[in-house]
Steps between C-alpha positions, in 0.01 A plus 500: 500500500353190649128543445224750471165557654273759354212690645275762353492838665332818392800591284563170322692179548741483793768234472670365811845365420665277759875442494689191614525639854124555531513879464195643324512786252190668360468620142220647295457368148543813290458342158524177302751496214440234234804360321409236246291239677638593844375759748712709734393728783647836590482504881542813713601463864243605758643659811283561800522673835601175672832487316559870559467600137155625419627745236264768620732798488589456866841660455695186594644472150300191404354680199856533363565125505502310172171335423491124562405361158535144378399305192360153557400230255145372552472120484229253594582312819417136573173617655405691182550839667728772362845509655762769456857383436826669414558525124823392334739770380380448143135525605575815702659666196201405280258642759704819523478545121125429501448748784702770321289442187177534703623825658607640163161405348306669782712816470414526129126496572 
C-alpha cells in the first residue's frame, strides 16, 4: 500500500489505494477500530461495473466471491493528512482482538 487518497461520497469515506505498479484499488471505510493510542480502519473493497464485478446478482458468480477486506493503520503523513499503511503482524493481531471484542459487545446489546 503506497498511499491513500480519500474522497467523501454519499455513503462515507472512499479510500483509493495505489500499489507500487500504479494500480488503483477502491475501498470504503467501514469502521475505525481504536487500539490504545492508534487507529485502524476496516476497509471493504468496492467493485464496480468497469471491473466486471458489480455484485448485483447478475448471475456471473461475483456474489459468491470472498469479500475484499483489509485492515490498515491510520497515520499522519508529512502533509498532516491521514494515510493508510499496512499494520505489522502484532498490530494486526491486536486489531483482530479489538474487533472481536466490539462485535461481541454489540451482540450482547
